[in-house]
C-alpha positions, 0 to 999 in steps of 0.5 A: 457425516457432519458439517464442513466449514470454509473460512473465506477471509476476503469479503467484498462488502459491496457485492456480498461475495467471499474470496480466499485471497485479496487479489482474486476479490480485486480482479472480480471487483468493479469500480468503487467496491469495498473489500474487507479483509478478516485477521489473517496473513495474506502471503501474496502481492496485490495489483490494484487496477481500478478505484476501490477500497481495501481495508482490514478489520484491524491493522495488527492482525490483517497482514499482507506478507511478502515472505518467500515471494522474491523481488517485487512490490507489495501493493501496487497501484497501476498507473492512472488509477485514481480514488484508491483507499487502503486502510487497516492493514499491515504490509511487510517483508517484501523484497525490493530491487531499489528504493525507487523501483519497489515499495511495500505500497507503490503507486506507479503514477497519476494515482490522484485521490490516494488515501491511506489510513492506519496502515503499517509498512514495515521490514521491506528490504531493499524497497521503500515503505510507501512510494508514489510517483508524480505528477499527482493530485491529492494524496493523504497518509493518515496514521501510517507507520513506515519503518525498517527499510534497510539499504539492500539494493539502493537507497530506501525511504520511509515515504517518498513522493517523486517526480512531477508536480505534487499537489495537495499532499497531507501526511498526518499522524505518521511515524517514520523511522529506521529507513536507509535514506530518508524519512519522508521525501518530496523530490524531483518536481515542484510541490504545492499544498503540502500539509505535514 
């Protein structure tokens, strides 16, 4: 006898549905949904395959953690998926096979209108912090901290946007430090409309 309560920390605000983890919420979402994460440590990888927003209630205690998950990306945005926003999260302890192959947040390519706000990406050994592959149009990083990405398996960077034409790139109020190769790198292709 008594009350049985469940803590379902992931809330799709648009559909008013709840989930234990972020990936099932993404799988069930439709384009444009907003997924909000309560204070919790989410030991999982997340693959985003549609336009949506993933946001924490605060970046300090809303943690996507790669401890024990082996080599791979933390939050991956699939190729050609546009209009993705990631806000108020910490992404940490993902292991990579190289600075170009893996990252805490990794946009595979053509991810126009990508927006990160108040995100901390840290201690991803062997991978970069934030990686976006071009060509890409409109990437905004606002109040992103990317740090502690050592060279375990190739050069690692704090923030890197590579390949093809990179248009309308805005990097503002960011802190980038203790990364093996470079702090911020835009390389291998032209760039236009870049604001630091």
